[in-house]
DOTOR-583368 format. One line per 4 residues: number of its first residue (from 1); their letters; for each residue x, y, z of C-alpha. Coordinates in steps of 0.001 Angstrom, whole numbers, plus 500000, padded with zeros to 6 digits. Layout:
N
NUM	a	X Y Z; ...
! end
This chain:
870
1	mena	893750 381513 340885; 895411 378686 342203; 894211 374998 340979; 895641 371952 343921
5	rgan	895865 368785 342020; 896796 366190 344573; 897390 364057 341991; 900302 364842 340561
9	sdrl	902669 365228 343568; 903689 362666 347240; 902034 366354 348182; 899425 369145 346989
13	eiqt	901028 370218 343609; 899032 374400 343334; 899294 375015 340101; 900013 379042 339328
17	dlsr	897839 380570 336815; 897764 383591 334991; 897087 386901 336726; 894520 389307 334889
21	dlgl	896012 392300 335014; 894621 393670 331427; 891578 396010 331055; 890229 397870 327929
25	vsal	893223 400446 328269; 895674 397764 327934; 893747 395609 325591; 893311 398682 323300
29	aigv	897042 398787 323776; 898134 395226 322940; 895923 395524 319699; 896248 399034 318613
33	gtmi	900270 397975 320116; 900821 395575 317180; 898649 396694 314159; 900521 400338 314239
37	aagi	904277 398718 313525; 906681 398295 311116; 903771 396672 308974; 902858 401033 308581
41	ftls	906101 402018 308405; 907675 399138 306720; 905027 397997 304072; 903820 401236 303110
45	glav	906625 402270 301254; 906886 398682 299840; 902767 398796 298724; 903142 402242 297132
49	revg	906352 400424 295234; 903889 397696 294702; 901171 399340 293478; 901167 403421 293703
53	saai	898071 405127 295030; 896348 401462 295095; 897918 400932 298263; 895134 402512 299668
57	lafl	892993 400186 298729; 895144 397557 299602; 895144 398416 302943; 891310 398762 303125
61	laal	890515 395704 301659; 893471 394113 303926; 891319 395901 306931; 887670 393906 305627
65	vatf	889450 390769 305345; 890516 390747 308785; 886672 392061 310035; 885080 388571 309035
69	talt	887798 386718 311347; 887532 389859 313901; 884058 388828 314059; 885036 384661 314501
73	ycef	887292 385298 317270; 885162 388328 319411; 882094 385796 319643; 884980 382571 320527
77	ssiy	886387 384862 322958; 883198 385489 324560; 882322 382511 325487; 885910 380543 326140
81	pesg	887524 383544 327093; 890478 382426 328295; 894550 382150 326536; 894878 380758 323093
85	egyl	892560 381936 321281; 892380 380843 317752; 894170 377386 318889; 891701 377197 322017
89	yark	888392 377569 319522; 890332 374827 316938; 891106 373038 320156; 887182 372618 321421
93	tfsp	885967 372524 318113; 888036 370291 315940; 889672 367023 315937; 893206 367383 317546
97	play	895317 367253 314525; 893061 369615 313106; 892913 372045 316480; 897492 370990 316415
101	tvgw	897981 372737 312733; 895961 375765 313802; 897837 376138 316689; 901122 375403 314839
105	clll	900516 377788 312598; 900178 381132 314646; 902576 379791 316813; 904623 380070 313273
109	gyta	902737 383220 312775; 903510 385364 315449; 907360 384266 315620; 907769 384359 311961
113	scgf	905238 388515 312528; 907681 389373 315549; 910475 388953 313264; 909065 390711 310566
117	yias	908737 394221 313181; 912506 393191 314882; 914098 393093 310824; 912020 396148 310609
121	lsty	913283 397971 313908; 916747 396936 312620; 916244 397971 308994; 915443 401738 310099
125	fnef	918181 401727 313298; 920908 401184 311000; 919057 403922 307775; 918655 406962 310540
129	ivpa	920328 405847 313523; 923674 404862 312795; 926127 407286 310680; 926609 406902 307519
133	slhg	930752 406498 307481; 929705 403068 309821; 927414 401702 306618; 930720 399553 305166
137	yfrd	930376 397987 308519; 927078 396025 307313; 928770 394905 304052; 931959 393613 305919
141	ypwl	930235 392309 308990; 926879 391085 308133; 925939 389912 311250; 925720 393453 312330
145	tnls	922717 394428 310513; 920360 393063 313183; 922586 393894 315770; 920230 396732 317293
149	glca	916851 394248 317022; 918143 391291 317844; 919490 393502 321674; 915897 394596 321518
153	lgal	914298 391539 321311; 916654 390068 324089; 914924 392852 326326; 911022 392368 325607
157	tlln	911739 388691 326430; 913294 389787 330262; 910426 391906 329945; 907751 389526 329649
161	ikgt	909193 387391 331834; 908822 390333 334411; 905031 390381 334648; 902177 390768 332620
165	kesg	901712 394318 334697; 904443 395848 334099; 904556 394362 329915; 900966 395347 329306
169	sfqv	901948 399182 331045; 904875 399833 329139; 902679 398978 325923; 899878 401685 327106
173	vvtv	902888 404220 326772; 904497 403549 323953; 901209 403002 322324; 899625 406497 323127
177	gkvi	902903 407247 322004; 902942 406145 318691; 899599 406644 318347; 900091 411133 318361
181	llll	903646 410835 316147; 901053 408827 313306; 898841 412093 314022; 901612 414220 313471
185	fvgg	903405 412459 310365; 899842 412846 308946; 898689 416408 309885; 902403 417325 308557
189	glla	901508 415455 305278; 898460 417164 305126; 899758 421183 305949; 902168 419831 302770
193	fkpd	899277 418903 300552; 899956 421337 297295; 896939 422706 295199; 897033 419836 292611
197	tgek	898044 416952 294996; 893901 415912 294686; 893479 415892 291426; 896732 414139 290582
201	lyqr	895856 411067 293290; 892159 410953 291711; 893499 410339 288262; 896589 408012 290052
205	lfet	893768 406176 291442; 891908 405537 288187; 893575 406156 284925; 894032 403822 283213
209	epti	895878 404313 280743; 898768 407344 281867; 900864 408323 279069; 903974 410057 279216
213	tlrd	905393 413184 276861; 909056 413121 276292; 910964 416268 274726; 913944 418089 274608
217	vapg	916448 415221 274980; 919869 416129 273690; 921829 413987 270604; 923702 411215 271947
221	ddpl	921782 411171 275155; 920330 407501 276954; 916389 408362 275612; 915708 405768 278971
225	aalg	916983 408446 281381; 914925 410937 280686; 911613 409185 281850; 912616 410427 284850
229	aeld	911540 406505 285708; 913459 403299 287342; 912097 399834 284759; 913351 396679 284366
233	delr	913400 394188 281596; 910051 393741 280933; 909615 397235 280631; 907575 397550 284467
237	vrsv	908221 400496 286410; 910060 399940 289913; 910133 403664 291149; 909494 406507 289499
241	tphg	911603 409956 290121; 909334 413192 292089; 908806 415224 289347; 910081 413941 286649
245	paar	908485 413490 282925; 906650 409697 284413; 905861 411705 287946; 903525 414297 286092
249	aglr	901481 411827 284240; 900951 410263 287296; 903410 406691 286898; 904028 404803 289540
253	agdr	905424 401372 290746; 903895 398077 288638; 902806 400270 285514; 904662 398852 282163
257	ierv	905835 400493 278970; 903049 399170 276170; 904222 401325 273128; 905709 404555 272227
261	gsva	903359 406881 270072; 900947 403541 268326; 903950 401235 268735; 903870 398132 270132
265	vdgv	907086 397914 272785; 908402 394351 274437; 912598 395222 275864; 914985 397475 276608
269	delr	916110 397108 273197; 913273 397630 271493; 912128 400765 273346; 915290 402442 273703
273	aalt	915546 402390 269552; 911672 403719 268851; 912507 406394 271595; 915583 407293 269839
277	aala	913996 407093 266225; 910407 408916 267404; 912484 411347 268840; 914509 412587 266038
281	raea	912028 412660 263559; 910070 414971 266924; 912457 417356 266467; 913068 417337 263201
285	arrt	908844 417888 262880; 909826 420973 264599; 912684 422177 263440; 910750 422478 260024
289	apns	907180 423820 261121; 907295 424689 264124; 903999 426140 264029; 902319 423919 261983
293	pppa	899825 421699 264159; 900100 418487 265305; 900434 415391 262688; 897707 413338 262497
297	pndg	898211 410424 264198; 899755 407414 261591; 898633 403885 261026; 899956 402733 263705
301	heqd	903401 401005 260697; 906208 400790 263016; 908181 403173 260702; 906438 405874 261191
305	papa	905692 406553 265262; 904815 410268 264906; 904476 412348 268120; 901151 412331 269542
309	dgpg	901220 416077 271456; 902571 417634 268607; 906360 418761 267668; 908734 417755 269457
313	lval	907051 415883 271741; 907061 411855 272065; 904157 410521 273757; 904545 406883 275615
317	tasr	901739 405240 276693; 901756 402797 279925; 899656 400384 281113; 897933 400568 284705
321	sntl	898751 397918 287017; 896534 398299 289176; 894435 394564 288687; 892720 392749 291080
325	lmlg	896073 390399 291206; 898289 393561 292284; 896112 395286 294301; 895595 391700 296094
329	staa	898973 390395 295982; 899493 393891 297583; 896911 392950 300704; 898121 389920 301125
333	lvfi	901501 391626 301362; 900447 393839 303908; 897941 392069 306011; 899991 391672 308348
337	tffg	899388 394607 309768; 895955 393787 310893; 896344 390752 312375; 896786 392695 315492
341	fsai	893213 391835 317499; 894147 387906 317560; 897130 389648 319898; 893973 391493 322299
345	aasa	892027 387262 322234; 895107 385952 323055; 896169 387103 326061; 891974 386810 327257
349	gevk	893501 384477 330008; 894832 388176 331752; 892213 390386 330895; 889750 391829 333221
353	dptr	885725 390649 331973; 887378 389431 329136; 883421 388321 327744; 882771 392252 327082
357	tipr	886106 394224 326970; 887732 391398 324201; 885229 392513 321954; 884984 396002 322144
361	aifi	888893 396365 322416; 888530 394364 318627; 886876 396446 317350; 887692 400500 318561
365	smal	891071 398785 317456; 890661 397971 314206; 888731 401202 313619; 890998 403327 314913
369	vtvl	894032 401625 312939; 891912 401698 309641; 891735 404908 309770; 895113 406247 310788
373	ytav	897067 403321 307668; 894312 405191 305119; 895533 408653 305741; 899193 407825 306172
377	vlvm	898960 405767 302366; 897274 408996 301366; 900264 410853 302502; 902818 408631 301767
381	vaae	901503 408529 298215; 901279 412606 297692; 904501 412630 299043; 906123 411717 295174
385	lkey	909478 410232 297046; 911754 409402 294013; 911913 405781 295905; 909679 403898 297867
389	seaa	911757 401048 300372; 911034 399611 303800; 912032 403472 305099; 910337 405136 302716
393	mgva	907899 406640 305982; 911036 407908 307475; 912559 409760 303979; 908053 411471 303784
397	aref	908644 412752 307750; 911797 414122 306695; 910371 415786 303901; 907462 417439 305332
401	lggi	908968 418351 308759; 912290 418888 308400; 915245 417179 309131; 913712 416990 313163
405	ggmv	910029 416091 312656; 912111 413724 310745; 913866 411576 312819; 910905 412065 315994
409	ivgg	908638 409565 313549; 912246 407546 312744; 911716 407422 316849; 908461 406772 316444
413	alfs	908208 404017 314262; 911364 402591 316659; 908902 402354 319320; 905984 401134 317155
417	misa	908024 397999 316091; 909160 397686 319632; 905596 397563 321192; 904203 394940 318030
421	snas	906907 392789 318529; 906431 392666 322902; 902063 391965 321977; 903664 389404 319580
425	imag	905835 387895 321682; 903059 387866 324589; 900420 386358 322710; 903450 383365 321335
429	srva	903651 382540 324682; 900077 382488 325030; 899647 380241 322424; 902526 378028 323488
433	lsms	901005 378401 327024; 897782 376950 326021; 899000 374010 323680; 900843 372722 325913
437	qlgh	898124 373141 328684; 895771 371085 326404; 899026 367897 325174; 900150 369170 321858
441	lpke	903527 370994 323506; 905270 369108 326548; 904217 370364 329478; 907393 371998 330751
445	vgtv	906796 374372 327944; 903441 375403 330436; 905204 375358 333711; 904178 379345 335018
449	nert	906430 380968 337271; 905460 380880 340989; 906237 384636 341964; 905810 386376 338130
453	rtpv	902705 384743 337161; 904100 384493 333562; 905136 381660 331237; 908897 381599 331712
457	vsiv	909364 378733 329301; 907084 379635 326101; 908318 383067 326422; 911663 382131 326342
461	lvgl	911484 379923 322797; 909236 381887 321170; 912230 384558 321737; 914804 382200 320335
465	gigt	912210 381253 317484; 911567 384672 316529; 915651 385208 316513; 915783 381804 314494
469	fvvv	913806 383538 312219; 915625 387195 312111; 918686 385502 311342; 917421 383603 309193
473	lple	915296 384737 306572; 915010 387772 304832; 912817 390791 305247; 909768 390999 302832
477	rlah	910237 387106 302464; 909372 386592 306249; 906585 389096 305707; 904710 386649 303723
481	fadc	905988 383309 305025; 904266 385377 308341; 901113 386393 305871; 901169 382625 304465
485	vllv	901028 380583 307872; 898144 382813 309954; 895711 383168 306666; 896356 379354 307086
489	alil	895214 380115 310514; 892183 382403 310482; 890387 379328 307193; 890831 376917 309326
493	vnaa	889294 379570 313021; 886055 380598 310181; 885052 377186 309866; 884852 376524 313224
497	lifh	882758 378655 313803; 880583 377030 311835; 880663 373977 313034; 881788 375493 316420
501	rrrh	877871 376470 315724; 876204 373303 315030; 877791 370690 317480; 877586 373721 320540
505	rele	873880 374389 320264; 873428 374850 323634; 876329 377018 324918; 875598 380485 326574
509	rpfr	877114 383071 323775; 876700 386802 324495; 878589 388370 321624; 876761 386530 318217
513	vplv	878511 386873 315192; 875118 387771 312410; 874390 385641 309581; 876228 383211 310299
517	pllp	877113 380674 308394; 877734 383548 305570; 879782 385737 307099; 882403 383697 308655
521	mlgi	881914 381493 305106; 883045 385324 303917; 885745 385544 305592; 887203 381505 304342
525	lang	886860 383344 301327; 888457 386494 301544; 891367 385150 303616; 891687 382436 300785
529	yllv	892363 385162 297975; 895190 386519 300171; 896494 383201 300364; 895967 382255 296746
533	qlpl	897377 385231 295673; 901353 384949 296757; 901772 382133 294915; 900453 383523 291874
537	qghv	902380 386723 291577; 905262 385336 292341; 906397 383841 296505; 906383 380569 295809
541	qall	909499 379765 297938; 907366 381773 300787; 904442 379479 300413; 907421 376431 300273
545	lagl	908364 377712 303494; 904848 377701 305216; 904608 374034 303800; 907678 372950 305255
549	alvg	907092 374199 308378; 903428 372388 308694; 904528 369845 307941; 907994 369765 309215
553	gflg	905810 370522 312566; 903278 367843 312392; 905868 365225 311813; 907970 366326 314929
557	flaw	904379 366355 317352; 903973 362492 315710; 908194 362127 316959; 907604 363599 320004
561	kgsq	904089 361841 321378; 905600 359168 319867; 908659 359331 322448; 906884 360081 324592
565	pevs	906014 357351 327704; 902556 355862 327563; 902161 356737 330918; 902804 360827 330981
569	elpg	900011 360849 329380; 898551 359810 333188; 898381 361913 335931; 900328 361311 339705
573	kpsr	903279 360616 340826; 905331 357179 339226; 904362 354428 341227; 906962 352564 343313
577	vala	908765 349084 343206; 908276 347591 347093; 908592 343927 345593; 910449 342281 343061
581	rpsa	911423 338279 342411; 912632 337704 339217; 912251 334202 337638; 915595 332430 336959
585	aeea	915006 332496 333262; 917816 333341 331419; 916309 334862 328463; 912423 336206 327788
589	kfri	911501 337036 324802; 908031 336963 325353; 906834 338343 328598; 902809 337795 329252
593	lvpi	902342 340708 332559; 899290 340255 334328; 897845 341868 336687; 895816 340723 339559
597	anpa	892889 343095 341016; 890651 339322 342077; 892767 337001 344363; 890083 334825 342944
601	nvqq	890841 334775 339742; 894621 334828 339652; 894057 330945 338554; 892543 331292 335814
605	lidl	894067 334114 334928; 897813 332409 335100; 896751 329412 332999; 895740 330631 330419
609	aati	899090 333139 330130; 900990 330054 330427; 899045 328615 328024; 900082 331364 325810
613	argr	903780 331789 326825; 904685 327247 326448; 904036 328206 322519; 906049 330781 322255
617	egge	909630 331116 322664; 911239 332285 325979; 907883 333039 327115; 908034 334234 330411
621	ival	905170 335418 333452; 905379 338543 334963; 902484 338772 338428; 902140 342034 339082
625	rvvv	899588 342497 342681; 899184 347048 342647; 899041 348565 346587; 897098 351476 346073
629	vpeq	897363 354426 348317; 894933 357815 348570; 896523 360436 346473; 897778 362637 349263
633	ipps	900055 359612 351022; 903351 359833 349603; 903259 355469 348291; 906666 355013 350993
637	ieea	904416 355045 354056; 902446 352017 352569; 904844 349607 352161; 902947 347481 355721
641	hver	900726 345791 352576; 903136 345058 350629; 903650 341755 352916; 900391 340938 352505
645	errl	900586 341261 348619; 904130 338899 349070; 901444 334812 349786; 899458 335790 346473
649	leqa	902060 336129 344304; 903596 333017 345343; 900618 331482 344643; 900749 332608 341003
653	rara	904463 331888 340924; 903762 327922 341879; 900975 327428 339049; 902946 329326 336458
657	reag	905227 326389 337362; 903125 323393 337539; 902467 324883 334109; 905906 324492 333729
661	vhas	906977 328155 332192; 908441 330882 334456; 907592 333442 336250; 908489 336652 337932
665	slvr	905996 338419 340453; 906421 342047 341974; 904313 344851 343981; 904391 348532 343507
669	vghs	902889 350908 345763; 901400 353718 343907; 898274 356290 343369; 897118 355311 339791
673	paka	896750 351248 339441; 896108 351673 335633; 899477 353795 336049; 901239 350859 337335
677	ilet	900799 348498 335008; 901356 350614 332180; 905132 351453 333937; 905972 347568 334071
681	arew	905299 346950 330674; 907529 349567 329062; 910037 348187 332200; 909540 344342 331801
685	nakl	909469 345002 327549; 905899 342827 327688; 904466 341076 324556; 900354 340799 325797
689	ivlg	898367 342472 329096; 895894 340104 330337; 893338 341615 332068; 890739 340041 334512
693	wkgh	887537 342307 333084; 883795 341509 334586; 882895 342516 331507; 881086 345880 331725
697	tsta	881340 348894 333762; 879295 351518 335339; 881889 354507 336073; 880065 357234 334650
701	rril	882013 358231 330701; 883819 355317 330989; 883852 352405 328050; 885370 349183 329991
705	gevt	886583 350862 333579; 888027 353581 334921; 891796 351661 335420; 891074 349116 331804
709	ddvv	890150 352188 329414; 893543 353132 330336; 895265 350486 329586; 893955 350353 326916
713	rlar	894127 353035 325319; 897491 353869 326202; 899724 350052 327112; 902147 348935 324452
717	adim	901280 345774 324018; 898932 343608 322986; 895568 343463 325497; 893822 340313 326486
721	lvkl	890627 341372 328274; 889215 338417 329847; 885696 338071 330943; 886201 334762 333350
725	lgda	883009 332535 335000; 882629 331090 338676; 883933 328005 337814; 887561 327238 336424
729	rple	886398 324908 332949; 889327 324032 331004; 889606 325909 327513; 888903 323455 324737
733	rlll	885972 324385 322709; 886690 327631 321472; 884351 329969 319045; 886221 332809 316991
737	psag	883813 334971 315165; 885531 336495 312429; 885104 339988 310586; 888744 340317 309549
741	gdha	891125 343116 309909; 894343 343552 312780; 892767 342635 315552; 891068 339851 313939
745	kraq	894472 338096 313263; 896038 338291 316495; 892640 336734 318247; 892879 333803 315604
749	eyav	896765 333214 316403; 895709 333403 320632; 892867 331214 320359; 895592 328277 317722
753	aiaa	897492 328872 321456; 894903 328265 323082; 893508 325009 321528; 895901 323929 320788
757	aage	897765 323817 324521; 893878 321065 325266; 895651 318764 322616; 893468 316250 321153
761	rghl	889996 317526 322756; 890987 321238 321706; 889023 322210 318968; 888371 325575 317348
765	tlcs	885451 327599 315288; 885803 330301 313065; 882321 331801 312440; 880302 334700 310975
769	vvdp	877144 336614 310863; 875224 337741 308535; 871628 339059 307874; 869060 336569 306984
773	drpe	867607 338997 304244; 871367 339064 302352; 872017 335837 301461; 874436 337021 298504
777	kree	876973 337553 301524; 876985 334089 302626; 879295 332207 299945; 881211 335013 299908
781	vaqr	881470 335174 303617; 881825 331404 303995; 885589 331558 301338; 886949 334406 303572
785	laaa	885894 331556 307104; 887399 328780 304651; 890734 330678 304021; 891012 332067 307272
789	arla	891045 328432 308864; 893503 327343 306322; 895893 329415 308922; 894915 327490 311584
793	agve	897251 324728 311257; 897576 322768 313977; 894556 321535 315856; 891227 321037 314420
797	tstk	888736 323480 312749; 885398 324137 311699; 883891 326530 310015; 880191 328340 310505
801	vieh	877715 330984 308986; 875601 332826 311459; 872177 334371 310064; 870393 336333 312679
805	rsvp	870172 340175 312494; 871546 340994 315503; 875144 339908 315766; 875694 340254 319267
809	vgii	872575 337861 320068; 873677 335309 317132; 876870 334973 318458; 875364 334786 321935
813	keae	873873 332168 321112; 875969 330415 318581; 878109 330596 322572; 876179 328361 324338
817	gyda	877935 324947 325181; 881774 326582 324147; 884023 326518 326596; 885010 330685 325755
821	liig	883866 333061 322977; 887372 335179 321627; 886660 338166 319820; 889118 340710 317816
825	aagq	888550 344167 318793; 886488 346422 315801; 888256 347288 312144; 890841 349887 311512
829	sfss	888970 352370 314396; 890867 354095 317050; 888448 354618 319000; 887676 352310 322805
833	qvlf	884016 352709 322214; 884179 351748 318712; 887130 349056 320282; 885162 347683 323131
837	gsip	881644 349081 323166; 878353 348050 322743; 879345 344798 320975; 881781 343351 323390
841	etia	880179 344258 326224; 876692 342465 325322; 878138 339867 324112; 880039 340222 328090
845	rran	877643 340510 329909; 875403 337839 328364; 877457 335127 327759; 877438 331743 329038
849	ctvi	881008 331129 328641; 884804 332955 329323; 884978 335492 326691; 887910 337274 325619
853	vvkr	888556 340489 323405; 891414 341204 321888; 893350 344613 320723; 896411 343466 318073
857	yhpv	899140 346885 319528; 900382 348493 316333; 902828 351060 317218; 902235 353720 313617
861	kalv	898568 352507 314245; 898315 353186 317872; 900864 356488 317776; 898266 357643 315611
865	grvl	895211 356843 317831; 896657 359166 320733; 896828 361424 318429; 893772 361371 317722
869	se	891697 360331 320470; 892840 362842 322676
! end
């Protein structure tokens, strides 16, 4: 589909949309392909290392947590079948900053997780493909370590640029192939099961204190070496030797040795000494009474560690690591493996019949992957490998299927990581595309190539981000970092569903999550639980990196927004200066821009601007006339209109000279008056814009008027809206309602300048409205007005407290008899509705005098305001 946007160019601009080429099979391939990847081939070994056979439970827990959010994605994707997934859903629900946070988290998550897949690919390639004789080069030249993965990343980036259809077809082929290979691995592992394998697995899952029996250690040998387990300084098991004493006892990684017999031990030296003494005593007991029954357990005194299993045997007892914290930490580690469901939703803009296809693809892929993961981890635990590392699955495949079978699985692992990387690049680039289209990234990022119909710029940027993660962070930390940012995003997306249900009750929801808000709340709690586990288990660096990345991203976003010309937020091509007559002023320090829309108001607007300019050093007026041409017609052909504007501008310049103020004038030709005004204000560095205003608007969904709304919202200058009476009454008696705040203070500054220009006839009255039912506020308001009056030096000033239940009515009644009513915009609000909403409009519509509304420009608040009001 293609959209015509005439406002964006001199001709009709055709915006290229993404093509919908992906069916259910392709959508399944994206989800399954992303989930069956480095997560299972790499993290399965790390999970078993952490919690042994409880890794099965860790994967199931991660799947359960992912299911809560998958349901949320299904409902949102049925309502908004467009690219952008979680970011898009947050954008439709939350304020812009919160939505940006979700988008930035997802963008970081996709690039970091894809970096994890690429780094895992390099690990497998180096371990199983590169000859062992060349491994020394990796130590001498560390940059070679990830070379294979980076080459694959470059190829995948080019593939995604080529087209969605080609990328989707590649995804289907590779995904089917690796599912078959995983089934082959599981089948080989099941055939290799021994008769007692099931019993051992049951014991490892549910036994709480495994007991190791140690015997036959030769004199002088290190008894720790005979355990068949590698321990850290805190006696926690790092790895277990297959078929050794520790393996036979069901000991696993993460367990901790606590006792020798009944003697507690706390360190490696203490354990070695206790074992040496216990073995010596056990050997002596075996020699003196080889046929006697085992002695009764001792009373726990350290000097008599007795064997528990009979003469010649020493018992060591370990505490089981299968606590909720360890299980939660491991589930958090492997959670990245189940995040593929979001990649399906991220590509919704390219899926056929997305309302039906996406929920079906999410459910089927989640169910298939959960079953496969459970079977794979079960086989991995049963393999009883000597060491469980990132490449443990490849080692297990060699044991089950032999050298050739093992290499087939290794090949499947490599292709799995490639397909997951491909899906992640596609998903991440679509999030970037959506953020660009909705104003949270530069619009150039979302450019869709007309030939390939793919977002080329976003694909390239995502590819560069992935490569950066691969080079900067080690593999395991990449996984933890990705989990951190993704979990934050998913917590917010689940919250979005709760708020979305309340705010948009009228929307049709083809798929509805049951038990809302209960299920989304469970999703929030479950994701939060996994997030908390990361720092609790020592992965503080990953959490800090994630926090820094989020803060840095938001500050970068604010800096980018602040550097953008305000006119960039309005559609259409820039206007063109058709006529310019600068003043003779040597240096203008305070320029006042006066756009002239109604020729009848030229004299009064110029007089008002001149009054303010005279009170400023280097004051100058810039009179602007905008010639508007239709959007389909280039501005250059409308030069005939320019000459008609020259006379009006000369009138404005002459009026300014009579008032003793330098004036410049120019004519701009363009499609948008607001854009032309903002361009002039920026180019001439205007400090104040004086706009004529009829006091109300009939334009739908506008507060001030079609042009005025945009100028007030975007201008980086003070704004003065002026609703004039028919007569050119001099502004001498001024009424200034004062409620405090930056806008009111700036309004008072301009009011003082206007009153001072009237000389002895000038008078300024500061007033405020108090509810008569609250007399206690009267004294407080009177004091505040008196303090404000003391700042109005150089003009005659008085104060008045108005008692009325209605603020606008009280001000309108008091304004009778005054020449002008000057109002500061409301408080600290960033919203145009509040700044120039119902009260100023009511006053301007009904007051029988000139009404001037002033808004002060504050750079920081204006930037935050633009961000919050998008």
